[in-house]
C-alpha positions as CSV (number, residue, x, y, z in Angstrom):
1,M,76.6,110.7,-47.5
2,L,79.7,112.4,-47.5
3,E,81.4,113.2,-50.8
4,F,85.0,112.9,-51.4
5,P,86.8,114.5,-54.6
6,E,88.1,112.0,-57.1
7,G,91.3,110.5,-56.2
8,F,90.9,110.8,-52.6
9,F,91.1,107.4,-51.7
10,E,94.3,106.8,-53.5
11,D,97.7,106.6,-51.8
12,E,99.2,110.0,-51.1
13,E,102.1,111.5,-49.2
14,R,101.4,114.2,-46.9
15,D,104.2,116.2,-45.2
16,G,106.6,113.5,-46.4
17,F,104.4,110.6,-44.9
18,L,102.7,108.0,-47.1
19,V,98.9,107.8,-46.3
20,E,97.8,104.6,-47.8
21,E,94.4,104.0,-49.2
22,M,93.0,102.0,-46.7
23,M,93.8,104.8,-44.1
24,K,91.9,107.2,-46.2
25,R,88.8,104.9,-46.4
26,A,89.2,104.6,-42.6
27,W,89.2,108.2,-42.1
28,A,86.1,108.6,-44.4
29,A,84.3,106.2,-42.2
30,Q,85.3,108.0,-39.1
31,M,84.0,111.0,-40.7
32,K,80.7,109.4,-41.4
33,V,80.4,108.6,-37.6
34,L,81.4,112.2,-36.7
35,E,78.6,113.5,-39.2
36,E,76.0,111.6,-37.3
37,I,77.3,112.7,-34.0
38,G,76.9,116.2,-35.2
39,R,73.6,115.5,-36.4
40,I,72.5,114.2,-32.8
41,C,74.3,117.5,-31.3
42,K,72.2,119.7,-33.6
43,K,69.0,118.1,-32.8
44,Y,69.6,118.5,-28.9
45,D,71.4,121.7,-28.9
46,I,74.7,119.9,-27.8
47,T,78.1,121.4,-28.6
48,Y,81.0,119.6,-29.4
49,F,84.7,120.6,-30.1
50,A,87.5,118.8,-32.3
51,D,90.0,117.9,-29.9
52,C,93.5,116.5,-29.6
53,G,95.1,115.7,-32.8
54,T,91.8,116.4,-34.6
55,L,91.9,120.1,-33.6
56,L,95.8,120.2,-34.5
57,G,94.8,118.7,-37.8
58,A,92.1,121.1,-38.5
59,V,94.3,124.0,-37.7
60,R,97.4,122.8,-39.2
61,H,96.4,120.8,-42.0
62,H,92.7,121.3,-42.7
63,G,92.0,117.9,-42.3
64,F,93.8,114.8,-40.6
65,V,97.4,115.2,-39.3
66,P,98.9,112.7,-42.0
67,W,100.2,110.3,-39.3
68,D,97.0,110.3,-37.1
69,D,94.4,107.7,-37.6
70,D,91.4,108.6,-35.4
71,I,88.9,111.3,-34.7
72,D,88.8,112.8,-31.0
73,I,86.0,115.2,-30.1
74,A,85.5,117.0,-26.5
75,M,82.3,118.1,-24.7
76,K,81.8,120.5,-21.9
77,P,80.4,118.5,-18.6
78,C,76.7,119.3,-19.1
79,D,76.9,118.8,-22.9
80,Y,78.4,115.3,-22.3
81,K,76.1,114.3,-19.6
82,R,73.2,115.2,-22.1
83,F,74.7,113.5,-25.1
84,L,75.1,110.0,-23.3
85,K,71.5,110.2,-22.1
86,V,70.2,110.7,-25.7
87,A,72.9,109.1,-28.1
88,E,72.0,105.5,-27.7
89,A,68.4,105.9,-28.9
90,E,69.5,108.3,-31.8
91,L,72.3,106.2,-33.3
92,P,71.6,104.1,-36.3
93,E,70.9,100.4,-35.9
94,G,74.2,98.4,-35.3
95,W,76.0,101.5,-33.7
96,K,77.1,101.5,-30.3
97,L,77.6,104.3,-27.7
98,L,80.4,103.0,-25.3
99,S,80.8,104.8,-21.9
100,L,81.2,103.9,-18.2
101,Y,77.3,104.5,-17.7
102,T,76.1,102.5,-20.9
103,H,78.3,99.2,-20.7
104,D,79.3,97.3,-17.7
105,Q,82.6,96.1,-19.1
106,Y,83.6,99.3,-20.5
107,T,86.5,100.9,-18.5
108,E,88.0,103.9,-20.4
109,I,87.5,107.4,-18.9
110,F,86.0,108.9,-22.2
111,A,82.9,107.9,-24.2
112,R,83.1,106.4,-27.6
113,V,80.7,106.0,-30.6
114,V,81.2,103.1,-32.8
115,N,79.7,101.7,-36.1
116,S,80.3,98.2,-35.1
117,N,82.5,95.7,-33.0
118,K,83.8,93.4,-35.8
119,I,85.4,93.5,-39.2
120,N,82.7,93.3,-42.2
121,G,83.6,92.6,-45.8
122,S,80.4,92.4,-47.3
123,P,79.7,94.3,-50.4
124,E,76.7,96.2,-48.8
125,W,78.9,97.2,-45.5
126,L,81.8,98.3,-47.8
127,K,79.6,100.3,-50.1
128,E,78.1,102.1,-47.0
129,W,81.7,102.6,-45.3
130,Y,83.5,104.0,-48.3
131,G,85.4,100.4,-48.7
132,C,86.6,100.3,-44.8
133,P,85.7,97.0,-43.5
134,F,86.9,97.7,-40.1
135,A,85.0,98.9,-37.0
136,V,85.6,102.7,-36.7
137,G,84.4,105.2,-34.4
138,V,85.0,108.7,-32.7
139,D,86.2,109.2,-29.2
140,I,84.5,111.8,-27.0
141,F,86.4,113.4,-24.1
142,P,84.7,114.9,-21.1
143,L,86.0,118.4,-20.2
144,N,86.0,119.5,-16.6
145,Y,86.1,122.8,-14.5
146,M,88.9,123.5,-12.1
147,P,88.7,125.2,-8.9
148,V,90.1,128.8,-8.5
149,E,92.5,128.1,-5.6
150,E,95.8,126.5,-6.8
151,E,96.1,124.3,-3.6
152,D,92.5,122.6,-4.5
153,V,93.7,122.3,-8.1
154,Q,96.8,120.2,-7.2
155,L,94.9,118.0,-4.4
156,Q,92.2,117.0,-7.3
157,K,95.0,116.3,-9.6
158,N,96.9,114.1,-7.1
159,L,94.0,112.4,-6.0
160,Y,93.2,111.4,-9.6
161,V,96.7,110.4,-10.3
162,I,96.8,107.8,-7.4
163,V,93.6,106.4,-8.5
164,K,94.6,106.2,-12.1
165,S,97.9,104.5,-11.1
166,A,96.0,101.8,-9.1
167,R,93.7,101.4,-12.2
168,E,96.7,100.9,-14.2
169,V,98.2,98.1,-12.2
170,C,94.7,96.6,-10.5
171,E,95.0,93.4,-12.4
172,K,98.5,92.6,-10.9
173,H,98.0,90.5,-7.7
174,T,100.8,91.7,-5.8
175,E,101.4,93.2,-2.5
176,E,102.2,96.6,-3.9
177,T,98.9,96.7,-5.6
178,E,97.1,95.7,-2.6
179,K,98.6,98.6,-0.6
180,L,97.9,101.1,-3.4
181,L,94.1,99.7,-3.5
182,D,94.1,100.3,0.2
183,S,95.4,103.7,0.0
184,V,92.6,104.6,-2.5
185,E,89.7,103.2,-0.2
186,E,91.1,105.5,2.5
187,L,91.6,108.7,0.6
188,C,88.2,108.2,-1.5
189,G,85.9,106.7,1.5
190,A,85.3,104.0,-0.8
191,T,84.9,100.2,-0.7
192,L,86.5,98.3,-3.6
193,E,85.1,94.9,-4.4
194,R,88.2,92.8,-5.0
195,S,86.3,90.1,-6.7
196,G,84.5,92.5,-9.0
197,N,85.7,94.5,-12.1
198,L,88.6,96.5,-10.4
199,K,89.2,98.5,-13.4
200,K,85.7,99.6,-14.0
201,Q,85.4,100.7,-10.1
202,L,88.4,102.6,-10.3
203,A,87.3,104.2,-13.8
204,M,84.2,105.3,-11.8
205,L,86.1,107.0,-9.1
206,M,88.4,108.8,-11.4
207,E,85.1,110.1,-13.1
208,G,83.7,111.2,-9.6
209,I,87.1,113.2,-9.0
210,R,86.9,114.7,-12.7
211,T,83.3,116.1,-11.7
212,M,84.2,117.5,-8.3
213,Y,83.7,121.0,-9.5
214,D,81.1,122.6,-11.9
215,E,80.9,125.8,-13.8
216,E,80.5,127.8,-10.7
217,A,83.9,126.9,-9.4
218,K,85.0,129.8,-11.7
219,G,88.2,128.1,-12.3
220,E,90.0,127.2,-15.6
221,I,88.8,124.1,-17.7
222,T,90.8,121.3,-18.7
223,K,90.6,117.5,-19.4
224,L,91.7,116.2,-16.0
225,D,93.4,113.1,-17.7
226,S,95.6,115.2,-20.0
227,F,96.4,117.7,-17.0
228,S,97.5,114.7,-14.7
229,R,100.1,114.3,-17.5
230,I,100.6,117.8,-19.0
231,S,100.8,120.6,-16.4
232,S,100.3,123.2,-19.0
233,C,96.9,121.6,-20.4
234,R,94.6,124.1,-18.7
235,M,92.6,127.0,-20.4
236,P,90.4,129.8,-19.5
237,Q,86.7,128.7,-19.8
238,E,86.4,131.6,-22.3
239,A,88.4,129.4,-24.6
240,F,85.3,127.1,-24.8
241,D,82.5,129.9,-24.8
242,E,81.3,128.9,-28.1
243,A,82.3,126.6,-31.1
244,V,83.2,128.0,-34.7
245,S,83.2,126.0,-37.9
246,M,86.5,125.0,-39.5
247,V,87.1,122.7,-42.7
248,F,88.3,119.3,-42.0
249,E,89.0,117.1,-45.2
250,G,86.1,119.0,-46.9
251,M,83.6,118.9,-44.1
252,D,82.8,121.4,-41.6
253,I,83.7,120.5,-37.9
254,S,83.2,122.4,-34.7
255,V,86.4,123.8,-32.8
256,P,86.7,125.8,-29.8
257,V,86.7,129.7,-30.3
258,G,89.9,130.0,-28.3
259,W,91.4,127.1,-30.5
260,D,94.8,128.9,-30.5
261,T,94.9,128.9,-26.7
262,V,93.9,125.3,-26.5
263,L,96.5,124.1,-28.8
264,K,99.3,126.1,-27.1
265,A,98.1,124.6,-23.8
266,E,98.3,121.0,-25.1
267,Y,101.2,121.1,-27.8
268,G,103.1,124.1,-27.0
269,E,103.8,127.5,-28.5
270,D,105.2,125.8,-31.8
271,Y,102.2,123.6,-32.3
272,M,102.2,124.6,-36.1
273,T,105.6,122.7,-36.6
274,P,104.9,119.2,-37.6
275,V,106.2,116.4,-35.2
276,R,105.7,112.8,-36.0
277,G,104.7,110.6,-33.0
278,G,102.6,110.7,-30.1
279,Q,100.3,108.0,-30.8
280,K,98.9,106.1,-27.6
281,H,98.1,103.0,-29.7
282,D,99.9,101.2,-32.6
283,Y,99.4,102.8,-36.1
284,P,97.2,102.1,-37.8
285,F,94.4,101.3,-35.4
286,Y,93.2,98.3,-37.5
287,K,96.1,96.6,-37.0
288,K,94.8,95.2,-33.9
289,Q,91.6,94.0,-35.4
290,L,93.4,92.1,-37.9
291,K,95.7,90.4,-35.2
292,N,92.4,89.6,-33.5
293,V,91.0,87.9,-36.6
294,S,94.1,85.9,-37.0
295,K,94.1,84.8,-33.6
296,K,90.3,83.4,-34.0
297,R,91.4,81.7,-37.1
298,G,94.5,80.2,-35.6
299,N,92.2,78.9,-32.7
300,S,89.4,77.4,-34.9
């Protein structure tokens, strides 16, 4: 079990931002999940890299970015595939591996390892999870290789953006949505079952576009979803040639050897200057879980 210094679970102001006790407990619980992922990766010779805000936090804060509330990692395509094959059988009882390949109703384009799917306030649970009653996890983003020719790079990106746009509006039954779905079918040579889970079907098409090229393509490496939004988010493959260790809230985590190149590509040259914001979900993440519990109680 991870050990934390005395006073770690107290409210603390970091860079002018108040990190409350429960957030600290959620941080610790997520680190426990990451530790288990690291164990599986070591057993199967799989490499993971700290990613997004987690990589930024490791470099700039030696831990979490104060206003960040989750852990993100990334894997090269081959390691991502292997992890999805072995992780489910390796995870402790009650934990889940969520991915497009393991759960029919899961529609995210990244995988996730979670310790539960519900809030648990039992004494046994709180003792095991550092006083955090919430379901916590670690997001795992697949990296992908890019082609050498810029024309091919832009074709892949544009196709991905079109399918992604359709996925974002597929649940709106409008004439415009139907036209977009028709375009996706034509461009991808696919047939979308309108009465089925369109979001899942479109996510699988996005997955197919992401994996169009392998390492032999000799191009750069990226996360296609990020590249579709941030044109600078593309790095030489050498940036991920190996993983090196870096301290993160007292534990060792793996970061890409070219971490400076990666951070500049995603956050710009001045990434060492703290800037609040950028969360894709409401902070803290467990706010949504509390809302769901309140709704269930209100309907009971």
